[in-house]
C-alpha positions as CSV (number, residue, x, y, z in Angstrom):
1,M,44.3,10.0,27.5
2,I,43.2,7.3,25.1
3,Q,46.4,5.8,24.0
4,Q,46.8,3.8,20.7
5,Q,49.7,1.8,19.4
6,S,52.6,3.0,17.2
7,A,51.6,5.6,14.6
8,S,48.0,5.7,15.6
9,T,46.7,9.1,16.6
10,S,45.3,10.0,20.0
11,I,42.7,12.5,21.2
12,S,42.1,13.7,24.7
13,V,38.7,13.3,26.3
14,D,38.7,17.1,27.0
15,D,39.2,17.9,23.4
16,M,36.4,15.6,22.4
17,R,34.1,17.3,24.9
18,S,35.1,20.7,23.7
19,T,34.3,19.7,20.1
20,V,30.9,18.3,21.0
21,N,30.1,21.5,23.0
22,Q,31.0,23.6,20.0
23,I,28.7,21.6,17.8
24,E,25.9,21.9,20.3
25,K,26.3,25.7,20.5
26,S,26.2,26.0,16.7
27,I,23.0,24.0,16.6
28,I,21.4,26.1,19.3
29,L,22.5,29.4,17.6
30,S,21.0,28.2,14.3
31,T,17.7,27.4,16.0
32,R,17.4,30.3,18.5
33,N,13.8,30.8,17.2
34,E,11.6,29.3,14.5
35,Y,12.1,32.1,12.0
36,Q,15.9,31.8,12.1
37,F,15.7,28.0,11.8
38,L,13.4,28.2,8.8
39,Q,15.7,30.8,7.2
40,S,18.7,28.6,7.7
41,C,16.9,25.6,6.2
42,Q,16.0,27.7,3.1
43,K,19.6,28.9,2.7
44,F,21.4,25.7,3.3
45,F,19.0,22.9,2.6
46,N,16.7,24.3,-0.2
47,Y,13.7,24.2,2.2
48,S,10.5,25.2,0.3
49,P,7.9,26.7,2.6
50,P,4.2,26.1,2.0
51,T,2.2,28.9,0.3
52,Q,-0.6,30.4,2.3
53,N,-3.9,31.0,0.4
54,I,-7.0,32.9,1.6
55,L,-10.2,30.9,1.2
56,S,-12.6,33.2,2.9
57,S,-14.0,36.4,1.5
58,N,-14.8,37.7,5.0
59,Q,-11.8,39.8,6.1
60,S,-12.8,39.6,9.8
61,A,-12.6,35.8,9.9
62,K,-9.8,34.8,7.6
63,E,-9.6,31.1,6.6
64,F,-6.4,29.8,5.1
65,S,-5.2,26.8,3.2
66,Y,-1.6,25.8,2.6
67,H,-0.2,24.6,-0.7
68,V,3.1,23.1,-1.8
69,S,3.9,23.4,-5.4
70,T,3.7,20.0,-7.0
71,K,5.9,21.2,-9.8
72,Q,8.6,22.4,-7.5
73,T,8.4,19.2,-5.4
74,I,8.8,16.9,-8.4
75,S,11.6,19.1,-9.8
76,T,13.6,19.0,-6.6
77,I,13.2,15.2,-6.4
78,L,14.2,14.6,-10.0
79,E,17.3,16.7,-9.6
80,K,18.7,14.1,-7.2
81,D,21.3,12.0,-9.0
82,D,19.6,8.6,-8.3
83,V,15.9,9.3,-8.9
84,L,15.5,10.1,-12.7
85,P,17.6,7.1,-13.8
86,L,15.7,4.8,-11.5
87,L,12.3,6.1,-12.8
88,T,13.3,5.8,-16.4
89,E,14.8,2.4,-16.0
90,N,11.7,1.2,-14.1
91,V,9.3,2.4,-16.9
92,R,11.5,0.9,-19.6
93,N,11.7,-2.4,-17.9
94,Q,8.0,-2.7,-17.4
95,V,7.3,-1.7,-21.0
96,A,9.9,-4.3,-22.2
97,I,8.2,-7.0,-20.1
98,T,4.7,-6.2,-21.3
99,Q,5.8,-6.0,-24.9
100,A,7.3,-9.5,-24.5
101,D,4.1,-10.7,-22.7
102,S,1.2,-8.4,-23.5
103,D,-1.1,-10.3,-21.0
104,L,0.7,-8.8,-18.0
105,M,-0.4,-5.7,-16.2
106,F,2.0,-3.8,-13.9
107,S,0.6,-0.4,-13.6
108,F,-2.0,2.2,-14.7
109,R,-0.2,2.5,-18.1
110,D,-1.3,-1.1,-18.8
111,G,-5.0,-0.5,-18.5
112,I,-7.3,0.9,-21.1
113,R,-7.1,4.5,-19.8
114,G,-3.3,4.3,-19.3
115,R,-2.8,3.1,-22.9
116,K,-4.2,6.5,-24.1
117,T,-1.5,8.5,-22.3
118,N,1.9,9.4,-23.6
119,K,4.2,6.3,-23.2
120,Q,7.1,8.5,-22.3
121,S,5.4,10.4,-19.5
122,F,5.7,9.8,-15.8
123,M,2.4,9.2,-13.9
124,I,1.2,11.4,-11.1
125,Q,-1.4,10.1,-8.6
126,L,-3.3,12.1,-6.0
127,Y,-4.7,11.0,-2.7
128,V,-7.6,12.8,-0.8
129,D,-8.6,12.4,2.8
130,G,-9.4,14.4,5.9
131,I,-5.8,15.4,6.4
132,G,-4.7,16.6,3.0
133,V,-3.9,15.8,-0.6
134,T,-0.6,14.1,-1.6
135,N,1.0,13.6,-4.9
136,P,3.6,10.8,-5.4
137,L,5.3,10.0,-8.6
138,E,3.4,6.8,-9.5
139,D,6.3,5.3,-11.5
140,M,8.6,4.8,-8.5
141,P,10.1,1.3,-8.6
142,D,8.3,-1.3,-6.4
143,T,11.4,-1.4,-4.1
144,F,10.9,2.2,-3.0
145,R,7.2,2.7,-3.7
146,S,6.1,1.9,-0.2
147,T,8.6,4.2,1.5
148,L,6.8,7.2,3.0
149,Q,9.4,9.8,1.6
150,C,7.9,9.1,-1.8
151,I,4.6,10.6,-0.8
152,N,4.5,14.4,-0.7
153,L,2.1,17.0,0.5
154,A,0.2,19.1,-2.1
155,A,-2.4,21.0,0.0
156,I,-3.9,21.0,3.5
157,C,-6.6,23.0,5.4
158,Y,-9.3,22.6,8.0
159,T,-12.1,20.5,6.5
160,K,-14.7,22.8,8.0
161,Y,-13.4,25.6,5.8
162,L,-14.6,23.8,2.7
163,D,-18.2,24.6,3.2
164,T,-19.0,26.5,0.0
165,D,-18.3,25.8,-3.7
166,E,-16.2,28.9,-3.9
167,K,-13.9,27.9,-1.1
168,I,-13.5,24.4,-2.6
169,R,-12.7,25.9,-5.9
170,K,-10.0,28.1,-4.3
171,F,-8.5,25.2,-2.5
172,Y,-8.1,22.9,-5.5
173,E,-7.3,25.6,-8.1
174,P,-3.5,25.7,-7.4
175,I,-3.3,21.9,-7.6
176,V,-5.2,21.9,-10.9
177,N,-3.0,24.7,-12.3
178,D,0.2,22.9,-11.2
179,L,-0.8,19.6,-12.7
180,N,-2.0,21.1,-16.0
181,D,1.3,23.0,-16.3
182,L,3.2,19.7,-15.7
183,Q,1.1,17.9,-18.3
184,C,1.3,20.7,-20.9
185,N,4.9,21.9,-20.5
186,G,6.7,19.2,-18.5
187,L,9.9,19.9,-16.6
188,M,13.4,20.7,-17.7
189,I,15.8,18.8,-15.4
190,N,19.0,20.8,-15.6
191,K,21.3,18.3,-14.0
192,F,20.5,15.8,-16.7
193,D,19.7,18.3,-19.5
194,T,16.5,16.4,-20.2
195,Q,12.8,17.3,-20.6
196,S,10.4,15.2,-18.5
197,I,6.7,15.0,-19.3
198,F,3.9,13.9,-17.0
199,S,0.4,12.6,-17.0
200,F,-2.3,12.5,-14.3
201,S,-3.5,9.0,-13.6
202,T,-5.9,8.4,-10.7
203,I,-7.1,9.7,-7.4
204,A,-7.0,7.3,-4.4
205,A,-9.7,8.0,-1.9
206,D,-12.4,6.3,0.2
207,N,-15.9,6.3,-1.2
208,L,-17.2,9.3,0.7
209,A,-14.2,11.5,-0.3
210,A,-14.4,10.3,-3.9
211,H,-18.1,11.1,-4.2
212,E,-17.6,14.5,-2.5
213,L,-14.8,15.5,-4.9
214,A,-16.4,14.0,-8.0
215,G,-19.7,15.7,-7.5
216,F,-21.9,12.6,-6.7
217,Q,-24.4,12.1,-3.8
218,Q,-22.8,11.4,-0.5
219,T,-25.3,9.0,0.8
220,F,-25.1,5.3,0.1
221,S,-28.4,4.1,1.6
222,S,-30.7,5.4,-1.1
223,G,-30.8,6.6,-4.7
224,Y,-27.9,6.2,-7.2
225,F,-25.1,5.4,-4.8
226,C,-22.5,4.3,-7.4
227,R,-20.1,6.6,-9.2
228,R,-19.4,4.1,-11.9
229,C,-22.8,2.8,-12.9
230,L,-26.5,3.7,-12.7
231,V,-27.5,1.1,-10.1
232,T,-30.0,2.2,-7.5
233,Y,-30.1,1.2,-3.8
234,E,-33.2,-1.0,-4.4
235,N,-31.7,-2.6,-7.6
236,R,-28.6,-3.7,-5.7
237,L,-30.6,-6.8,-4.7
238,L,-31.1,-7.9,-8.3
239,P,-28.8,-10.9,-9.2
240,L,-26.2,-9.9,-11.8
241,T,-27.1,-13.1,-13.7
242,D,-30.4,-11.3,-14.6
243,V,-29.4,-7.7,-15.1
244,H,-26.6,-5.5,-16.4
245,F,-26.4,-1.9,-15.1
246,I,-25.6,1.0,-17.5
247,Q,-22.1,2.3,-17.0
248,R,-21.5,6.0,-16.4
249,T,-19.7,8.1,-19.0
250,H,-18.1,11.5,-19.0
251,L,-20.5,12.7,-21.7
252,Q,-23.5,11.5,-19.7
253,Y,-22.2,13.1,-16.6
254,N,-21.9,16.5,-18.3
255,K,-25.5,16.2,-19.6
256,Y,-26.7,15.6,-16.0
257,L,-24.7,18.7,-14.9
258,N,-26.4,20.8,-17.6
259,S,-29.8,19.6,-16.4
260,L,-28.9,20.7,-12.8
261,E,-27.7,24.1,-14.0
262,N,-30.9,24.6,-16.0
263,D,-33.2,23.6,-13.2
264,L,-32.1,25.1,-9.9
265,Q,-34.9,23.3,-8.0
266,M,-33.3,20.0,-8.9
267,K,-30.8,18.8,-6.3
268,S,-29.7,15.6,-7.9
269,K,-29.8,13.9,-11.3
270,F,-29.1,10.2,-11.3
271,G,-26.7,10.7,-8.3
272,V,-24.9,13.7,-9.8
273,V,-25.2,16.7,-7.4
274,G,-22.8,19.2,-8.9
275,P,-19.6,19.9,-10.7
276,S,-16.2,18.6,-9.5
277,P,-13.6,21.2,-8.5
278,L,-11.2,19.1,-10.6
279,N,-13.1,19.4,-13.9
280,G,-10.5,21.7,-15.3
281,L,-7.7,19.1,-14.7
282,Q,-6.5,17.5,-18.0
283,N,-7.2,13.7,-18.2
284,F,-9.6,13.9,-15.3
285,D,-12.9,12.1,-15.6
286,P,-15.2,12.1,-12.5
287,T,-16.7,8.8,-13.6
288,S,-13.4,6.9,-13.9
289,S,-10.6,8.8,-12.2
290,F,-11.7,7.5,-8.8
291,P,-11.3,3.8,-9.1
292,G,-12.4,1.6,-6.2
293,D,-10.1,1.4,-3.1
294,L,-9.8,-2.2,-2.1
295,M,-8.6,-1.2,1.4
296,H,-12.0,0.4,2.2
297,D,-14.1,-1.9,0.1
298,F,-12.7,-5.1,1.4
299,Y,-11.0,-4.5,4.8
300,E,-12.4,-1.4,6.6
301,V,-15.1,-1.3,9.3
302,L,-18.0,-1.8,6.8
303,G,-15.9,-3.7,4.3
304,V,-17.0,-7.1,3.0
305,C,-14.2,-9.1,4.7
306,P,-15.2,-8.3,8.3
307,L,-18.8,-8.7,7.2
308,I,-18.2,-12.2,6.0
309,I,-16.1,-13.1,9.1
310,M,-19.0,-12.0,11.4
311,A,-21.6,-13.9,9.3
312,M,-19.5,-17.1,9.6
313,L,-19.0,-16.7,13.4
314,K,-22.7,-16.0,13.9
315,E,-23.7,-19.0,11.8
316,A,-21.2,-21.2,13.7
317,S,-22.7,-20.1,17.0
318,S,-26.3,-20.5,16.0
319,S,-25.5,-24.0,14.6
320,K,-24.0,-25.0,18.1
321,L,-20.6,-25.5,16.6
322,I,-18.9,-23.0,18.8
323,T,-19.9,-20.5,21.5
324,Y,-19.2,-16.8,21.7
325,N,-16.9,-17.4,24.7
326,A,-15.0,-20.1,22.8
327,I,-14.6,-17.7,19.8
328,Q,-13.2,-15.0,22.2
329,S,-10.8,-17.6,23.7
330,R,-9.6,-18.9,20.4
331,T,-8.9,-15.4,19.0
332,E,-7.1,-14.4,22.2
333,N,-4.9,-17.5,22.3
334,F,-4.2,-18.2,18.6
335,V,-0.4,-18.2,18.1
336,Y,0.5,-15.9,15.2
337,G,3.7,-16.5,13.2
338,N,6.6,-14.1,13.7
339,L,5.8,-12.2,10.4
340,D,2.0,-12.1,11.0
341,K,2.5,-10.8,14.5
342,S,3.0,-7.2,13.2
343,N,-0.6,-7.3,12.1
344,K,-2.1,-9.3,14.9
345,P,-5.7,-8.4,15.2
346,P,-7.4,-7.7,18.5
347,A,-9.4,-10.6,20.0
348,I,-13.0,-10.9,18.9
349,M,-14.8,-10.3,22.2
350,V,-18.3,-11.4,23.1
351,K,-19.4,-7.7,23.0
352,H,-18.1,-7.4,19.4
353,L,-20.2,-10.4,18.4
354,N,-23.3,-8.9,20.1
355,S,-22.7,-5.5,18.4
356,D,-21.9,-7.2,15.0
357,R,-18.7,-5.2,14.7
358,I,-15.1,-6.3,14.4
359,V,-12.5,-3.8,15.6
360,G,-8.9,-3.2,14.4
361,S,-7.0,-1.6,11.5
362,A,-7.5,-2.6,7.9
363,A,-4.3,-4.7,8.0
364,Q,-5.4,-6.5,11.1
365,K,-8.8,-7.3,9.7
366,Y,-7.2,-8.7,6.5
367,C,-4.8,-10.8,8.7
368,L,-7.8,-12.2,10.5
369,F,-9.7,-12.8,7.2
370,R,-6.7,-14.5,5.7
371,L,-6.0,-16.8,8.6
372,F,-9.7,-17.5,9.5
373,P,-9.8,-21.1,8.0
374,I,-6.6,-22.0,10.0
375,M,-7.9,-20.4,13.2
376,F,-11.4,-22.0,12.9
377,S,-10.5,-25.1,10.9
378,D,-13.0,-27.4,12.7
379,P,-16.3,-25.6,12.1
380,V,-15.6,-23.9,8.7
381,E,-16.5,-26.8,6.4
382,H,-19.9,-27.1,8.1
383,L,-20.9,-23.5,7.4
384,E,-23.0,-22.5,4.4
385,S,-21.5,-19.0,4.5
386,F,-18.0,-20.5,4.1
387,K,-18.9,-20.9,0.4
388,I,-19.0,-17.1,0.2
389,Y,-15.7,-16.9,1.9
390,L,-14.0,-19.2,-0.6
391,I,-15.3,-17.3,-3.6
392,L,-14.4,-13.9,-2.1
393,R,-11.0,-15.2,-1.1
394,E,-10.2,-16.4,-4.6
395,L,-11.4,-13.1,-6.0
396,L,-9.4,-11.0,-3.5
397,D,-6.2,-13.0,-4.1
398,M,-6.5,-12.1,-7.8
399,V,-7.4,-8.4,-7.0
400,L,-4.3,-8.1,-4.8
401,A,-2.0,-9.7,-7.4
402,L,0.9,-7.7,-8.8
403,P,1.5,-8.2,-11.7
404,Q,-1.9,-9.3,-12.9
405,R,-3.0,-10.9,-16.2
406,K,-5.7,-9.7,-18.6
407,S,-6.6,-13.3,-19.2
408,W,-7.8,-13.5,-15.5
409,L,-10.5,-10.9,-16.0
410,P,-13.3,-13.2,-17.4
411,F,-12.8,-15.6,-14.5
412,M,-12.8,-12.7,-12.0
413,E,-16.0,-11.5,-13.6
414,T,-17.5,-14.9,-13.0
415,L,-16.3,-14.9,-9.4
416,S,-17.8,-11.5,-8.8
417,I,-21.2,-12.6,-10.1
418,N,-21.1,-15.8,-8.1
419,F,-20.2,-13.8,-5.0
420,Q,-23.1,-11.4,-5.4
421,C,-25.6,-14.2,-6.1
422,L,-24.5,-16.2,-3.1
423,M,-24.8,-13.1,-0.9
424,L,-28.3,-12.6,-2.1
425,D,-29.1,-16.3,-1.5
426,L,-27.5,-16.8,1.9
427,L,-27.1,-13.3,3.4
428,P,-29.6,-11.0,1.7
429,H,-29.7,-8.7,4.8
430,K,-26.0,-8.2,4.5
431,V,-25.9,-7.0,0.8
432,I,-24.5,-3.5,1.5
433,P,-23.4,-1.1,-1.3
434,K,-19.8,-2.4,-1.0
435,V,-21.0,-5.8,-2.2
436,H,-21.9,-4.1,-5.4
437,F,-18.6,-2.2,-5.5
438,I,-16.8,-5.6,-5.2
439,T,-18.5,-6.7,-8.4
440,E,-17.0,-3.8,-10.4
441,Y,-13.3,-4.6,-9.8
442,T,-13.0,-6.5,-13.1
443,R,-13.8,-3.4,-15.1
444,I,-11.8,-1.2,-12.7
445,I,-8.7,-3.4,-13.3
446,D,-9.3,-3.5,-17.1
447,E,-9.3,0.3,-17.2
448,N,-6.7,1.2,-14.5
449,G,-4.4,-1.7,-14.0
450,P,-3.7,-3.5,-10.7
451,P,-5.7,-2.0,-7.7
452,V,-2.7,-2.2,-5.3
453,R,-1.2,0.7,-7.5
454,Y,-4.0,3.0,-6.3
455,W,-5.2,1.8,-3.0
456,C,-5.0,3.9,0.2
457,M,-3.0,1.5,2.4
458,R,0.4,3.3,2.2
459,Y,-1.2,6.7,2.1
460,E,-2.8,5.9,5.4
461,A,0.6,5.5,7.0
462,T,1.4,9.1,5.9
463,H,-2.0,10.1,7.2
464,L,-1.1,8.6,10.5
465,Y,2.2,10.6,10.5
466,F,0.1,13.8,10.2
467,K,-2.2,12.7,13.0
468,K,0.7,12.1,15.3
469,I,2.2,15.5,14.6
470,A,-1.1,17.2,15.1
471,M,-1.4,15.5,18.6
472,Q,2.2,16.0,19.7
473,S,2.8,19.5,18.5
474,Y,0.4,21.1,21.0
475,N,-0.4,23.7,18.4
476,F,-4.0,24.7,18.8
477,K,-3.8,28.0,16.8
478,N,-3.0,26.9,13.2
479,I,-2.5,23.2,12.9
480,P,-2.6,23.0,9.1
481,K,0.3,25.5,8.8
482,K,2.3,23.5,11.4
483,L,1.6,20.2,9.6
484,A,2.6,21.6,6.2
485,Q,5.8,23.1,7.6
486,R,6.8,19.9,9.4
487,Q,6.1,17.8,6.2
488,Q,8.3,20.2,4.1
489,L,11.1,20.1,6.7
490,R,10.9,16.3,6.7
491,Q,11.2,16.2,2.9
492,C,14.0,18.7,3.1
493,F,15.8,16.4,5.4
494,F,15.4,13.4,3.1
495,L,16.5,15.4,0.1
496,S,19.6,16.6,1.9
497,K,21.0,13.1,1.8
498,P,23.4,12.1,-1.0
499,Y,20.8,9.6,-2.3
500,F,17.1,10.1,-2.0
501,L,16.4,6.5,-2.9
502,R,19.0,4.1,-1.7
503,T,19.0,0.3,-1.5
504,F,20.6,-0.9,1.6
505,K,21.3,-4.0,3.8
506,E,20.4,-3.9,7.4
507,A,20.9,-6.9,9.8
508,S,19.5,-7.4,13.3
509,G,19.9,-10.1,15.9
510,T,23.6,-10.4,14.9
511,K,26.2,-12.6,16.6
512,Q,29.4,-14.3,15.8
513,T,29.2,-18.1,15.3
514,R,32.3,-20.4,15.4
515,M,32.6,-23.0,12.7
516,H,32.4,-25.9,15.2
517,E,29.0,-24.6,16.4
518,I,27.5,-25.0,12.9
519,D,25.4,-28.1,12.0
520,S,27.4,-30.8,10.0
521,K,25.0,-30.7,7.0
522,V,25.5,-26.9,6.7
523,K,29.3,-27.4,7.0
524,I,29.2,-29.8,4.0
525,L,27.3,-27.1,2.0
526,L,29.9,-24.5,3.0
527,A,32.8,-26.8,2.1
528,Q,31.3,-27.4,-1.4
529,R,30.9,-23.7,-1.9
530,Y,34.1,-22.3,-0.3
531,G,36.4,-25.2,0.0
532,Q,37.3,-27.7,2.8
533,Q,40.0,-25.4,4.2
534,F,37.4,-22.8,5.0
535,V,35.3,-25.2,7.1
536,Q,38.4,-26.7,8.9
537,S,39.7,-23.2,9.8
538,D,37.2,-22.8,12.7
539,Q,36.9,-19.2,11.9
540,S,33.8,-17.3,13.0
541,L,30.9,-16.2,10.7
542,L,28.6,-13.3,11.4
543,R,25.1,-14.6,11.8
544,C,21.8,-12.7,12.0
545,S,18.1,-13.5,12.5
546,K,16.7,-10.8,10.2
547,L,18.1,-9.1,7.1
548,I,16.6,-6.3,5.1
549,H,17.9,-6.4,1.6
550,N,16.6,-4.0,-1.1
551,H,13.7,-3.2,1.3
552,I,12.7,-6.9,1.4
553,I,12.6,-8.5,4.9
554,Y,14.3,-11.9,5.2
555,K,13.8,-13.7,8.5
556,Q,15.2,-16.9,9.9
557,Y,12.7,-19.7,9.8
558,A,10.4,-17.8,7.4
559,V,9.2,-19.4,4.2
560,Y,9.7,-17.7,0.7
561,V,8.6,-18.4,-2.8
562,Y,11.6,-18.8,-5.1
563,D,9.9,-20.0,-8.3
564,L,6.6,-20.9,-10.1
565,E,6.4,-24.1,-12.1
566,H,4.2,-25.6,-14.7
567,V,1.3,-23.9,-16.6
568,E,-0.6,-23.7,-13.3
569,E,2.2,-21.6,-11.8
570,I,2.5,-23.7,-8.6
571,P,4.7,-21.9,-6.1
572,L,7.9,-23.5,-5.0
573,F,9.1,-22.7,-1.4
574,F,12.2,-22.7,0.7
575,Q,12.6,-22.0,4.4
576,I,15.6,-20.0,5.7
577,L,17.5,-21.9,8.3
578,Y,20.5,-19.5,8.8
579,I,21.6,-16.1,7.6
580,F,25.4,-15.9,7.4
581,K,27.9,-13.2,6.2
582,F,31.2,-14.2,4.6
583,N,33.6,-12.0,2.6
584,Q,31.2,-9.0,2.9
585,Q,28.4,-11.1,1.3
586,W,25.2,-12.2,2.9
587,M,23.9,-15.7,2.2
588,F,21.0,-17.9,3.2
589,I,21.2,-21.5,4.2
590,V,17.8,-22.8,3.1
591,E,15.8,-26.0,3.1
592,F,13.9,-26.5,-0.1
593,L,10.3,-27.8,0.6
594,N,7.9,-30.0,-1.3
595,T,4.6,-28.4,-2.4
596,D,2.2,-31.3,-1.7
597,G,-0.9,-29.6,-3.0
598,F,-3.5,-26.9,-2.1
599,S,-6.0,-27.3,0.7
600,T,-9.2,-25.5,-0.3
601,K,-10.5,-25.8,3.3
602,L,-7.5,-24.0,4.7
603,W,-6.9,-21.9,1.6
604,S,-3.2,-22.7,2.0
605,Y,-0.5,-24.7,0.3
606,K,0.6,-27.9,2.0
607,L,4.3,-28.3,2.4
608,S,6.7,-31.0,3.5
609,S,10.4,-31.5,4.1
610,Y,12.6,-33.8,2.1
611,G,16.0,-32.7,3.6
612,R,17.4,-30.9,0.7
613,L,19.6,-27.9,1.7
614,G,21.1,-25.2,-0.4
615,I,22.9,-21.8,-0.3
616,V,21.0,-18.9,-1.8
617,L,22.4,-15.3,-2.3
618,P,19.9,-12.4,-1.9
619,N,20.9,-10.9,-5.2
620,D,20.1,-14.2,-7.0
621,L,16.5,-14.3,-5.8
622,K,13.5,-13.2,-7.9
623,Y,10.9,-11.5,-5.7
624,F,7.5,-13.2,-5.9
625,H,6.0,-12.8,-2.4
626,K,7.0,-11.4,1.0
627,G,8.0,-13.8,3.7
628,L,5.4,-16.3,5.1
629,D,4.9,-18.0,8.4
630,L,4.6,-21.8,8.5
631,Y,1.5,-23.0,10.4
632,E,0.8,-26.5,11.6
633,I,-2.8,-27.6,11.6
634,D,-4.5,-31.0,11.4
635,N,-1.1,-32.6,11.1
636,L,-0.3,-30.5,8.1
637,H,2.3,-27.8,7.6
638,V,0.8,-25.0,5.5
639,V,1.6,-21.5,4.3
640,N,-1.1,-18.9,3.5
641,L,-0.4,-16.6,0.5
642,T,-1.7,-13.0,0.4
643,S,-2.2,-12.9,-3.4
644,R,-2.2,-15.0,-6.6
645,L,1.3,-15.2,-8.2
646,T,2.3,-15.1,-11.8
647,K,5.6,-15.3,-13.5
648,K,7.2,-12.6,-15.7
649,N,8.4,-14.5,-18.8
């Protein structure tokens, strides 16, 4: 028996075992077979099974796709108590801020195209890739936007089935009908007795998927390779100081389609090869609904960032500044900060330099690109190609910014032109189509708002989830059906919780610390805040090394931006020394740091300590930037930001 004092209850170990066994039997009975399990999920958890649609006309070889009603998915999500108020408040807050400062851009609704939509509508964004099509509510608050439960499946099938125009039309038709219904009729949310309206915004996709779905040529090594303008492959080598390419329009696109329909011998007209299966979708424009994806244009295998890294390393080697073996050794032995470790790139091996290819994920390549001046601080200033890096880095910092400012766009345009001209001058053999795509981001932002709102980075995490399920399920008969079912069951699980979107606090690396173990300077701070008696009591405080607060990670010894000062918006930093909990409240003991200037060579802010400590509460912080690692290089302490920062007035 487990005995407890006085009036406390007791329970026998046998009774506990019996209860657990009963629960186990109940679970087994409810999942005796897959059919019973799915029926129970529909009955008790509002599980919505995917709809099976026939794509093939041949009855002997049936080909299926699986769809999930976008309307039903959104309706189920909005019926949760916490979601609709959060969405509404988020939209209102952004509108209020942009009304007070019209230069700011937070989302699609702040771009030229977004300003044409209903201001009261919620935005819906699509994503297309080799696994499926997903449809999140675009107006999710930033706190929750990156959580994978906010990305939902709309349709899935084997890619090989989409080999005719008729099959493609059948696959996308339910999606188009669903979205048009939402845009025309909206949704009645019974729990709140309110009518919600929706607008389609953009489609996130890599360049190949975008061209395939928009009806443009799917080759990028000849002809009219751009879906936004009429540049040809040969003309990509013309400096933008001397030429301006005609922008594509929806009217022009339709004229080219008519020409193709009237002349069946013509396979392509200025890069247009056929109609898009989404042409019936309201607010869809094949020339503008597929904005550039900075993940693929900047980071991926043939992105400009790894291209410039390789060019700099090759130049450093040919200039006798560093050998291939030394490059491999340096990338193998470089000590990444605790926060950057999660995206630590693979070492650049000699074989990678010989094959002219950098391996790793998009996040790993960006980490390498960002820290390159720190990792190779000795040779970079002697490289001609480092001039290209500096221009591209400044442009990328502005492209990644959230929020952005409209007043930045002219300078971004200048940076884009300088980048392209320098590439033509120094690396003409490296001017791939993506170099041209980079120069279009100024117009993309002007039309659609900040690119991080429609890039593929978080979608790729969901994509990875599907890939893992496909490999681990050992289902070789009908993988799309299994993936659609698993995704719907997963969403069913998330929606079964009391709160679909919930802020939380999660601490790790916790331990109790006695007051006498705490540094004397910290004790003085605590005494000033909580009284001398608190410090003299020698009670214990809960201490942790990592705290997740409102989905933001705070780590001991990491550096954070807490404010921007002056017209130049120079960031101010502090370093977290301790994370304590007292009276059910977390607090940070921080050291405020001096911002001594900006090192262009290292593309980093130089920081120094002047011994000023303070207590900061998580709820009092304005979020500017995720945590940063402090690096020591050339007798300097530096931090390397991932984007340009601006202040909401």
